[in-house]
Structure formats: C-alpha cells, structure tokens
N, C-alpha and C positions, 0 to 999 in steps of 0.2 A: 816241848812241855807235854807231859802225859795228859793233862786236862784238855789242852788244845787238840792233841791227836785223837783222843777219845771223842771229843765233841765233833770234830770234822768227820771222823769215821761214822759216827751215829747219823749225822746230817746227810752224808752221802748215801748211806744205806736207806735212810728214810725216803729219799727222792728217787731211789731205784738203782743206784750204782752198787756193784758188787765190790766190796773192799777186799783186796788181795792180802793186805797185811799192814802192819805199822812198824816203824823203825825209830828207835830212840837215838841213833847216831848215824853218821854218814856211811860208815862201813857196813852196818846192817842194812841200810837203805839200798846200797848198791847190790848187796847179796840178794835182797828181796826182789829188786827189779830184774836182776839176771835170772833168778829162779822163776818168777811169776810172769814176767813179760806183760806188765799192765799196759792198758791203753793210755793211762794218765797217771802221773805222779804229782802229788802235792808235797812241796819241799819247803821247810823253814830255812831261811838263808843262814841262820846261826844255829849250829848243832854242837853237841858235846864232841870231843872233850874240851875244846878251847872256846867255844861259842863265838868264833870269829866268822869265817866264811866257809866252813866245812860243807854246809848244805849247798851253797852256790857251786863249790868245786864238784860236789856229787852230781848236781844238775848238769854241769858241763860234761861230766863223764857219762851220764845217762844219755845225753844228746849224742855223744860220739858213738857209744855202743849200740844204742837203740834209737835211731833217728826218727822212728815213727811213734815213739812214746811222747805224748803230750806232757808238758811240764808247767806247773803253776808254782812259782816261787812266792812265798810269803815272807815279808820283812817287817820289822818294827820301824825301820828308818828308810828314808830315800837314800839309796847308794847308787848314784848315777853311773859311775864307770862300770861297776859290777853288773848292773842291770842292762846297760847297753851291750856289753859283751854277750850276754845270754840272749837278749832280744835280737841281736844281729844274726843269730842262728836261724832266724826265719819263722817258719810256721809252727803251729801247735805249741805256743809258748806264752806265758803270762807272768806278770810281776804285779803283785798287789801289796799294799800296806795293810797289815793286820788291823790297825786302829781305824782305818777308813772303811772297812767292810762292816756296814751297819744294817744292810738289808739282805736277808738270806736269799731272796729271789735273785738279787743282782749277783751274788756270789755264785749261785747255781748257774745263772746265765753265763758267767765268766767261764765256768767249767765246761759248759756245753759248747761255747764258742771255741775254746782250745781243742776240745774233743773233735769238733768238726774241721779243724785245720786252721783256725784263725789265731789271732793274737789278742792279748788283753794287756793294757798298760794302765797303771794307776794314774789318775789325773794329777796327783802330786808330783809324780815323776815327770810327766809331760811338762808341767809348769816349771819344774827345776831345770829341765833340758832347755826350755826356751830362755829362761833367765841366765843360764850358764852360757848359752850361745851369745846372748847380748853382751855379757861381761867379756867374752873372749873375741868379740867382733873386731877383726883386723882393720875394718874401715873406721872404727871409732877414733882412731888416732889421726885421721885426716882432717884438715881444716875444711871450712866450707868451700874455699876456692879450689882446694885439691879435689874435693868431691865433684865440683863443676868440671874440672879438667878430665877426671875419670869418666864422668858421664858422657862427655864429648868423645873421648877415646872409644867408649863402648858403642857410640854411633858410627865408628869407623873413620873419624876425621883424622887427618894428619896433624903433626905438631904445628906446621905452618897454618893450617886451617883453624886449629884451636886458637892459635895466637891471634889471628885476624878476628875471630869471633869474640874473644875476651879482651881485645885491645892490649895485648902484651906481646913481647918479642918471642920468637920461636925458642930462644935460649931459656927464657923464663918458664915456658911450658915444659 
C-alpha cells in the first residue's frame, strides 16, 4: 500500500536510515534489491498483482541472491508455515504483524536487531507456534499408563524391568 510504504520510508529516514527505494510489487522489489544492494529490506507479505504471498516469495529470493541483506516481513495475519520457512533461513530476518506494531521505538529496535544480525519474531507468531505444537503433539494420543511406560523406557529400563515396576506382564508392556 502506497501510504504504508511512504510512512515506513519517512519513519526510516527520520531515524537515520537511507532509503534506497520503494517498490509497489514483488518484481520491482527484486529489481530494486538487485540494483541497490540494501542492507535491509522491509517486505509486505502480500503484494500485487494477486495479493497472496508474492512478498514472501520475493523475500525468499532476496535471501537466496543476497544472503547478507536483512529482511523484515510485515503481515496482516499470522501465517505460521510461511513465516517458519523464512525464519528457518537464520540470521538477519524478522516477521512482524502490522497491526501489532504500536510503538515506533519498538519497530525501530526490531530493524536495528535485524540489521545487527539478529532475528525478530512477532509474539503472536510465537504463541501460534506453541499452540500448534500442542495440537500436533504425538504424545497427546497416549494414555496415562502409556506415558508411564514411555517415561520408564526413557530411563533405560527393559520391558521386563518396566513390567516388574508397574506390576504387569512383559507382554503387556
């Protein structure tokens, strides 16, 4: 969005960043990064023409072509799988929800952290990751007794030893 781009450019310049350019779509973004080689790119996850994940795809391409360029992806929604793939690329990367950026100083601190080689992850994404992990927990399907057996296995006990401890036959274990 033009207003968001202009606002971010103005904010960045006001705090001392030199803005190399602005792009209204992913194709222009990639051209701009290839030409200017910025230290940091701020990318909206949804860009024209389809407003799906063009920005995210561009961010991945930037990471492949220019691994030293920091990338901050802005999104309106938590998109766990997309975010994980980008964040797995390691250093100098961030993922923030636009609606949760309410303090300018915190946004600038996020830019600085990415610029210095760190990572920034929106708290909503972290919460979503933990709840997703709990939903998909393979141990959730085990009964309390099965968990007891698993815990004793983790201690290194044999099936016979577990059976003696739980007063069940080795076959039951």
